[in-house]
Structures are given as structure tokens and as C-alpha cells.
Residue frames as a rotation matrix with the C-alpha (Angstrom) as fourth column:
MET 1
-0.491 0.123 0.863 -6.49
0.300 0.953 0.035 -66.29
-0.818 0.276 -0.505 -24.33
LYS 2
-0.869 0.093 -0.486 -7.48
-0.473 -0.444 0.761 -66.00
-0.145 0.891 0.430 -27.98
TYR 3
-0.043 0.930 0.365 -11.18
-0.220 0.348 -0.911 -66.54
-0.975 -0.120 0.189 -28.86
GLU 4
-0.961 -0.277 0.024 -11.44
-0.052 0.265 0.963 -68.47
-0.273 0.924 -0.269 -32.12
TRP 5
-0.265 0.949 -0.170 -14.85
-0.552 -0.294 -0.781 -67.34
-0.791 -0.113 0.602 -33.31
ARG 6
-0.150 0.195 -0.969 -14.73
-0.952 0.234 0.195 -69.23
0.265 0.952 0.151 -36.60
LYS 7
-0.750 -0.202 -0.630 -14.35
-0.092 0.975 -0.203 -72.54
0.655 -0.095 -0.749 -34.72
ASN 8
-0.921 0.358 -0.155 -16.70
0.218 0.145 -0.965 -71.73
-0.323 -0.922 -0.211 -31.82
GLU 9
-0.067 0.914 -0.399 -19.54
-0.259 -0.402 -0.878 -70.21
-0.964 0.045 0.263 -33.91
ARG 10
-0.882 -0.346 0.319 -19.40
0.173 0.393 0.903 -72.29
-0.438 0.852 -0.287 -37.13
GLU 11
-0.133 0.906 0.401 -23.13
0.945 0.238 -0.224 -72.08
-0.299 0.349 -0.888 -37.75
LEU 12
0.656 0.403 -0.639 -22.87
0.256 -0.914 -0.314 -68.28
-0.710 0.042 -0.702 -38.06
TYR 13
0.284 -0.668 -0.688 -19.63
-0.652 -0.660 0.372 -67.97
-0.703 0.343 -0.623 -40.05
ALA 14
-0.254 -0.351 0.901 -19.49
0.300 0.857 0.418 -71.14
-0.920 0.377 -0.113 -42.18
THR 15
-0.641 0.013 -0.768 -19.39
-0.702 -0.416 0.578 -70.85
-0.312 0.909 0.276 -45.96
VAL 16
-0.187 0.680 0.709 -22.50
0.172 0.734 -0.658 -72.43
-0.967 -0.001 -0.254 -47.47
LYS 17
-0.899 -0.138 0.415 -23.59
0.409 0.068 0.910 -72.99
-0.153 0.988 -0.005 -51.07
LYS 18
-0.146 0.938 0.315 -27.27
0.704 -0.125 0.699 -72.10
0.695 0.324 -0.642 -50.52
PRO 19
-0.571 0.056 0.819 -28.59
-0.416 -0.880 -0.230 -68.98
0.707 -0.472 0.526 -48.76
LEU 20
-0.155 0.584 -0.797 -30.20
0.730 0.611 0.306 -69.61
0.665 -0.535 -0.521 -45.39
ILE 21
0.323 0.371 0.871 -31.82
-0.304 -0.831 0.467 -67.63
0.896 -0.415 -0.155 -42.65
LEU 22
-0.398 -0.534 -0.746 -30.07
0.619 0.444 -0.648 -67.49
0.677 -0.720 0.153 -39.28
THR 23
0.859 0.495 0.130 -31.14
0.189 -0.542 0.819 -66.22
0.476 -0.679 -0.559 -35.89
VAL 24
-0.184 -0.967 0.175 -28.11
0.283 -0.223 -0.933 -64.26
0.941 -0.122 0.315 -34.63
PRO 25
0.291 0.255 -0.922 -27.83
0.944 0.083 0.320 -64.04
0.158 -0.963 -0.216 -30.81
ALA 26
0.985 0.055 0.161 -27.47
0.015 -0.971 0.237 -60.61
0.169 -0.231 -0.958 -29.11
GLN 27
0.225 -0.971 -0.081 -23.89
0.905 0.240 -0.351 -59.32
0.360 0.005 0.933 -29.10
LYS 28
0.760 -0.045 -0.648 -21.95
0.348 -0.814 0.465 -56.55
-0.548 -0.579 -0.603 -27.43
PHE 29
0.366 -0.631 0.684 -19.76
0.800 -0.161 -0.577 -54.09
0.475 0.759 0.446 -29.21
ILE 30
0.008 -0.458 -0.889 -17.36
0.686 -0.645 0.338 -51.30
-0.728 -0.612 0.309 -28.29
SER 31
0.498 0.178 0.849 -17.76
0.784 -0.512 -0.352 -48.00
0.372 0.841 -0.394 -30.04
LEU 32
-0.367 -0.639 -0.676 -15.44
0.757 -0.628 0.183 -45.02
-0.541 -0.445 0.714 -29.96
SER 33
0.651 0.592 0.476 -16.88
0.754 -0.579 -0.311 -41.66
0.092 0.561 -0.823 -30.83
GLY 34
0.000 -0.673 -0.740 -14.87
0.444 -0.663 0.603 -38.60
-0.896 -0.329 0.299 -31.70
VAL 35
0.964 0.224 -0.143 -13.90
0.012 -0.574 -0.819 -36.11
-0.265 0.788 -0.556 -34.34
GLY 36
0.307 -0.892 -0.331 -10.86
-0.772 -0.437 0.462 -36.05
-0.556 0.113 -0.823 -36.48
ASP 37
0.402 -0.265 -0.876 -8.64
-0.724 0.494 -0.482 -38.15
0.560 0.828 0.007 -38.69
PRO 38
0.959 0.020 0.283 -8.00
-0.205 0.739 0.641 -41.66
-0.196 -0.673 0.713 -37.14
ASN 39
0.636 -0.764 0.107 -4.62
0.675 0.484 -0.556 -41.66
0.373 0.426 0.824 -38.89
SER 40
0.478 -0.442 0.759 -3.36
-0.304 -0.894 -0.329 -38.62
0.824 -0.074 -0.562 -37.06
PRO 41
-0.548 -0.800 -0.243 -0.81
0.004 0.288 -0.958 -38.83
0.836 -0.526 -0.155 -34.16
GLU 42
-0.438 0.446 0.781 -3.59
-0.875 -0.412 -0.256 -37.94
0.207 -0.795 0.570 -31.69
PHE 43
0.644 0.765 -0.022 -5.14
-0.754 0.639 0.153 -41.39
0.131 -0.082 0.988 -32.21
ALA 44
0.002 -0.726 -0.688 -1.90
-0.433 0.620 -0.655 -43.31
0.901 0.300 -0.313 -31.99
């Protein structure tokens, strides 16, 4: 199932005309660490 973040989190990603301060909730990310060119066949 596709998560539509623009629709579900409008207050964070909406375009506004005036700058405003937001409190962004904690989020989880995936990070891959390694060495080498990501465009090489080893990363395919």
C-alpha cells in the first residue's frame, strides 16, 4: 500500500507564502553505509 505523505502530513509539506516554525515529529530513516561508486554493478 502506497503512503501518500503529501496528503497525510499536509501541515509539514504544504506550500505557504509566509515562513513559519514547525515542530517536526521524530522519524525513522534507513541508512546504508559502504565504500565505492553507487553506480557500479556491485550496487545493482
